[in-house]
MARVO-811934 format. One record per residue (C-alpha): x, y, z; residue number from 0. Coordinates in Angstrom, 3 decimals, always signed. Layout:
REM MARVO-811934
+----------+----------+----------+-----+
!     east !    north !       up ! num !
+----------+----------+----------+-----+
!        X !        Y !        Z ! NUM !
...
+----------+----------+----------+-----+
This chain:
REM MARVO-811934
+----------+----------+----------+-----+
!     east !    north !       up ! num !
+----------+----------+----------+-----+
!   +2.499 !  -19.065 !  -20.003 !   0 !
!   +3.016 !  -16.844 !  -16.956 !   1 !
!   -0.106 !  -16.024 !  -14.961 !   2 !
!   -0.784 !  -13.324 !  -12.400 !   3 !
!   -3.520 !  -13.715 !   -9.845 !   4 !
!   -5.807 !  -11.285 !   -8.089 !   5 !
!   -7.243 !  -13.073 !   -5.107 !   6 !
!   -9.723 !  -12.534 !   -2.317 !   7 !
!   -9.082 !  -14.335 !   +0.945 !   8 !
!  -11.698 !  -14.983 !   +3.599 !   9 !
!  -10.796 !  -15.567 !   +7.227 !  10 !
!  -11.897 !  -18.953 !   +8.498 !  11 !
!  -12.317 !  -17.512 !  +12.007 !  12 !
!  -14.211 !  -14.362 !  +10.997 !  13 !
!  -16.274 !  -14.916 !   +7.853 !  14 !
!  -16.849 !  -11.151 !   +7.507 !  15 !
!  -13.089 !  -10.463 !   +7.166 !  16 !
!  -11.627 !  -10.381 !   +3.628 !  17 !
!   -8.292 !   -9.470 !   +2.073 !  18 !
!   -7.574 !   -8.705 !   -1.582 !  19 !
!   -4.117 !   -9.158 !   -3.090 !  20 !
!   -1.968 !   -9.850 !   -6.143 !  21 !
!   +0.624 !  -12.566 !   -6.769 !  22 !
!   +2.212 !  -14.763 !   -9.408 !  23 !
!   +2.279 !  -17.814 !   -7.067 !  24 !
!   -1.058 !  -18.174 !   -5.330 !  25 !
!   -0.294 !  -21.305 !   -3.276 !  26 !
!   +2.907 !  -19.802 !   -1.872 !  27 !
!   +1.156 !  -16.531 !   -1.114 !  28 !
!   -1.637 !  -18.308 !   +0.774 !  29 !
!   +0.989 !  -20.146 !   +2.875 !  30 !
!   +2.652 !  -16.793 !   +3.648 !  31 !
!   -0.649 !  -15.344 !   +4.849 !  32 !
!   -1.441 !  -18.414 !   +6.951 !  33 !
!   +2.023 !  -18.433 !   +8.541 !  34 !
!   +1.353 !  -14.928 !   +9.855 !  35 !
!   +4.117 !  -13.335 !   +7.768 !  36 !
!   +1.866 !  -10.589 !   +6.386 !  37 !
!   +1.109 !   -7.898 !   +8.955 !  38 !
!   -2.212 !   -7.016 !   +7.320 !  39 !
!   -3.624 !  -10.525 !   +7.656 !  40 !
!   -1.830 !  -12.133 !  +10.600 !  41 !
!   -4.559 !  -11.230 !  +13.098 !  42 !
!   -7.229 !  -13.246 !  +11.269 !  43 !
!   -5.470 !  -16.500 !  +10.312 !  44 !
!   -6.226 !  -19.038 !   +8.982 !  45 !
!   -7.330 !  -17.825 !   +5.563 !  46 !
!   -8.911 !  -19.598 !   +2.613 !  47 !
!   -9.100 !  -18.509 !   -0.994 !  48 !
!  -12.596 !  -17.229 !   -1.719 !  49 !
!  -11.934 !  -16.065 !   -5.290 !  50 !
!   -8.918 !  -16.039 !   -7.597 !  51 !
!   -8.814 !  -14.535 !  -11.069 !  52 !
!   -5.916 !  -15.350 !  -13.405 !  53 !
!   -4.478 !  -12.823 !  -15.866 !  54 !
!   -1.748 !  -13.188 !  -18.460 !  55 !
!   -1.165 !   -9.429 !  -18.412 !  56 !
!   +0.530 !   -8.161 !  -15.221 !  57 !
!   -0.641 !   -4.570 !  -15.681 !  58 !
!   -4.284 !   -5.619 !  -16.100 !  59 !
!   -4.061 !   -7.792 !  -12.974 !  60 !
!   -2.677 !   -4.911 !  -10.909 !  61 !
!   -5.388 !   -2.594 !  -12.247 !  62 !
!   -8.072 !   -5.126 !  -11.301 !  63 !
!   -6.593 !   -5.484 !   -7.808 !  64 !
!   -6.729 !   -1.704 !   -7.349 !  65 !
!  -10.320 !   -1.659 !   -8.589 !  66 !
!  -11.342 !   -4.362 !   -6.097 !  67 !
!   -9.804 !   -2.284 !   -3.305 !  68 !
!  -11.953 !   +0.739 !   -4.239 !  69 !
!  -15.437 !   +1.300 !   -2.826 !  70 !
!  -17.173 !   +0.300 !   -6.063 !  71 !
!  -14.844 !   -2.686 !   -6.450 !  72 !
!  -15.642 !   -3.916 !   -2.934 !  73 !
!  -19.357 !   -3.644 !   -3.735 !  74 !
!  -18.803 !   -5.563 !   -6.987 !  75 !
!  -16.836 !   -8.298 !   -5.204 !  76 !
!  -19.410 !   -8.628 !   -2.446 !  77 !
!  -22.224 !   -9.045 !   -4.956 !  78 !
!  -20.496 !  -11.001 !   -7.742 !  79 !
!  -17.431 !  -12.766 !   -6.351 !  80 !
+----------+----------+----------+-----+
């Protein structure tokens, strides 16, 4: 079964710095972030996975990622995830 992941990374150097993303290969995506290949996260490497949520439905995963990037989604993540 194919899974899609919505993940929240936390910088190991700045514990107040987070990044939310979507992928179908979470280990590979984490390596990409930690190798500095993503311009949005390269400044704060290394990263660790704080939270990862698996979905079998790609559309639902993308919708959840967009929600987490909204103001109410960030508040939800901060309190619950």
